[in-house]
N, C-alpha and C positions, 0 to 999 in steps of 0.2 A: 396528539390530543386536540389540537385546534381543528383538525379535519373532522374528528368525531363530534366535537361540541358545536362547531360553528357552521359546517357545511349543511346540516339539517335545518338551520335557521333560514335558509334561502327562500323558504316558502313565505317568510314574513318580510324579508327585504332582499332585493336582488344582489346587494353588495356581498352578502355571505356566500353567494354562489362562487365567488373567487376561490374559496377554500376547497372547492371540488376539482379545481384545475391543478394538475401536477406541475405545470410550468410556473404558476404563481407560487405554489408552495416550495418549489425548488429555489426560486429567487429569494424567498423569505429565509430558506434554510441556509443558503450560502452567507447571507448577511448575518444571520443569528449566530452561526458557528464562528465566523470571524470575530464578531463582537465579544462572544463568550470567551474565546481564547485570549483576545486582546485585553479585556478587562480583568480576567483572572490571572494574567501573566505576572504583573508586579507582585501581588501578594504570594503567589505560589513560588516565584523565584526567591523572594525574601525569606520565605519559610524554608526553602531548600538550603539557603545560605546559613540560616540559623542552625539547621540540623547538620551543617557541614557535609552535605551530600555533594561532594566535589568529584569532577571527572579525574580518572586515573589515566594518564597519557602513557602509551607504550614507549618504552625506552628505544625499541628498534625502529620506531616511526621517525618521520622527519623531525630534525632538531628544532625547526621553527615552531613546532607544535608544543614544545615543552612549556611555553608560557601559558598554555591553556589549562594546565594542571590546576585543579581546584575550582574550575568553573562549574556551577551547579549543573547536575545532570538529572535524569529521570523526568525531564520536562515534557516527555511524551504524554504524561498524564493530561496535559492541557489539550492535546489533540484528541485523545480518546474521550475525555469528558465532554469537550465541545461537540464532538461528532454524535455521541450517544444522546446527550441532552437535546440537541437540535433535532435529531431523528425522532425522538419521542414526542417532540413538540409539533413537528410539521408533517410527519409521515402517517400513513394508514397502518395502525399498529396490529391489524389483523393480517397483514401481508407477509407471506412466508419468506419471500426474497429478502425483505428488509430485516425481519427478525433473525434470520439465519446469518446475515452479514454481521449484525450486531453481536451475536454470540461468538462468532469467530474472532472479531475484534477484541472483545473483552477477554476471551480465553488466552489469546496470544499476548495481550497487554499484561495479564497476570503472570504469564510465563516470563516475559521480559522484566517485569517488576521484581520477581524473585532473583533473577540474575543480577540486576542492578543493586538490589538490596544486599546481596551477599558480597558484592564487590566494594561498594562504597560505604556501607554501614557496618557490615561484619568484617570488612577489610580482608576478604578472601580474594586474592588477586585473580584467580581463575574464574570467579563467579560461580554460576551454576555449571556443573560438569557438563561438557559438550554433549555426551550421549543422552543425558537427561533432557537437555534442551531439544535435541532431535526427536526424542520420544514424545515430548509434548506437542511438537509441530506435526509429526506424523499421525499422532492420535486424533487430533482435530480434523486432519485431512481424511483419515479413514472414516471417521464418524460422518463427515459431510458427504463423502462418496456413498456410504451405506444409506444415508437418509435419502439421497436422490434416487437410488435404486429401489428402495422399499416404498417410498412415498413420492413419486414423480411430481414435479411442480407444473408440468404442462403435458400436452399430448405428444410432444416431440419425444421420442424414445430417449431414456436417460443416458444411454451409452453413445449417443450421437454428439459430435462436436463439429463446428463449422470450420471451413478452411478459407482464410482470407484470399480474395481475388477470384474465387471460384463460386459460382452461384448454383451449379448443378451437382457439386460433389461435397461430400462430407466424410468424416472419419467415423466408422462404427466399430467400437471396441468389442462388440459381440458378447464377450463374456463379462459378466458383472464384476467379477473379482479383478479383472484387468483394468476396468474403468476406475474402480475404487483405489487401486494402487496408483493409477495415473493422477487422480485427484490429490492423493497424499503427496505425490512428487511435486505437483504444481504448488500446493500450499507451502510445503517445506522449502522448495527452491526459491519461490518469490519472497518469502519471509527472510531467508538468509541473504538473498541478493540485495535487498534494501538495507539490511544490517551492514553488509560490506560497504555499501555506498555511503553510509552515514559516517564519513570521516573528515568532511570539511564543513565549515559553517554554512548552514542553510541548503546544502546540496541535496540531501535526501528529502527535506521538507518541500523544496521547490519542485523537484521532479515528481514527488507523490501528488502534489496539487495538480500538476499538469495531467498525470495519468488518471487520477480520480475524476477530474472534469471530463476527460475524453470518454471514459467508461460511462459517465452520466449521459452523454449523448447517445451512445449505443443502447443503454438501458431504456431510454425514452422511446427510440424508434422501434426497438424490438417489442416493446409493450403495446404498440399501436398496430392494429391489424392492417390498416391502410398503408402505413409507411413500410412495414415489414414485407407486405406483399409486393409493393412497388419496387423495393430494393432487393427482393429475392433473398431475404435473410430469414432466419427462424422467427416465427411469431411466438412469443412467450407471454401469455396473458398474466398481468400483474407485475411484469418486470419493470414497467414504468415507474413504480414506487421506489425501485432500487436507485433510480436517478437522484432522488431526494437524499438518500444516504450518501451517494457518491459526491454530490456537490457539498454536502455537509462536511464530509471528510476533506474535500478541497478547501473549503472555507476555514476549517480548523487548522489545517496546515499553513494557510496564509497568515492567519492570526498568530500562530506560533512563530512563523518566519519573522515577524516584526521584532522578536527578541532573539531569534536564532541567527539573524543575518550577521555577516562579518563586520566587526568582531563580535562573536556570539556572547550573549549574557547568560544563555542556558543551552544545554544540549538535550536532545530527545532521549538519549540512552536507549538501551534495549527495550525499555518499556514502550517506547514509541516505534522504533524501527522494526522490531519483530512483529508488532501489531499491524502497522500500516502496510508492511510488505505482505504479510499473510492474508490480510483482508483484500488486497488487490488481487491476489491469486484466487480468493474465494469468489470475488465478483466475476472474474473471468470464467470460473467454473459454472456459476449460476447462470451466466449468459451464454453458455456453450461456446465461449470465445477464448479457449485456452491458448490457441496458437496466435491469436491476436494479441495476447498479453506480451508475447515476445517482441512485437512491434511497438506497442504503446510503451512498454517498459524497456525499450531498446538499450538505454543507458545502463539500467540495472543489469541487463543481460551481459553487456560488455564488461562491466565491473566484475561480475561473478566469473566470467570466462577468463579474465585476466588473472584472477587468483588461482583458478583451477589449472590453467595452462602453466603458470609460473611454478606452482608446486610440483606438478607432474614432470615438467622439463628439468627442474632442479634435481629431483630424485632420479630421473632416468640418466642424466649426465653424470651424476655422482656414482651411480651403479656402473656405468660404462667406463668412465675415466678416473674415478676416485675423487673428482672435484666437481661439485655442483655448479652449474651455470644458470644464468637467468635470461629470460626473454626481455623483461622490463627492468628498469632501474629499481623500481619498487612497486609492489602490488598492494592494494587494488590500483586500478588504472589512474585514478586521480592523483595518487602519490607519484606516479611515473612522470607526469607532467610537472609536478612541483619540483622534482629532482632535475628536470630539464631547465628550470629557472623561471617557470611561469609563476606569477604571484597567485596566491590562493584565490583572491577575488576573481581573477581572470579565468582560472580553471572552473570556478563555480558558474560564472555567467555563460561560458562557452558550453558547458555541459547542459545548462538549462536550455540553451539554444538548440542543442542536439535533441533534448527531450521534446521541445516544441516541434521540431522537424519530424521526429518519429510519430508524434501525435497526429500531425497533418497527413502523414503517409497512411496511418491507420484509418483516419476519417475518409481518405480517398478510396479505401477498399469498399466503401459503401456503394460507390458508383462504378469503380473499375472492377467489374466482375464478369 
């Protein structure tokens, strides 16, 4: 709204010209999102306590986590609210990239909210039935893929996607239906990967902030014709506005992290993890950087692979020998290190460091091509 109301006033005073610059609005967005989550944190947490919306800790999980039972959950509403309000305040509201990202975020937040509500309010241990959750994730992925096919956001063919480290090659899915299925896979996989990672205080929030800020850099350069031409990456007119959404998401996660840091006062729940995970996938799709997502979200990928490999290996060995065996002491991966004796805070910080390293590798792909 500030962009629409204040940028036109530049003809009366040059200071209003600042609001036409994406860099200025991005800086304002990250601060606004942080302050929104930070200021709303205490009243929201107190309200969740009053409603007795407490975390249900898995019995099969680490015994050290049993003390977290009852900690307010569904705190992901802070991230979602801070991101949406900030984007509405600072971004160009006619931009399709930004509006699409917000729709995906809200859709998956609503899906996660239903799951949390059934678990902690209605006391249904399983929450939203798994297949219904998958249907919700796949549906928004299919809709996004269909939208990009029927109403392309740029002159770059909708079925093209970039390959990190290669400037003259790209993947062309050729068939629209194949690309749509690919988009659904990206959204669903990304959403569930972050959900699996959200098992330690602040782990998912910190990693999401790093990933979102990194995507903000890519969105900005892809939206500039000069920078994209120099770096030999796709030029996507309007993508620069998506950078404002990305940094708003990062700022909201950092504001939430103030209360979610170990020992956590609140958890994001599926309301937050499904939403931020899915929207990271949507951002990658919008930027034609789906394969880059595997680098930027490298820790999320490792967490998801640890669960998949553990499950498959256990079933395979049980089928072959009658006794299931495990690769890791416990999955997801962060629990494996806890079982090795690492304190929770050490696991979190080291995984954040890995997240930063993956982000730097991703940024390096801009020049190493």
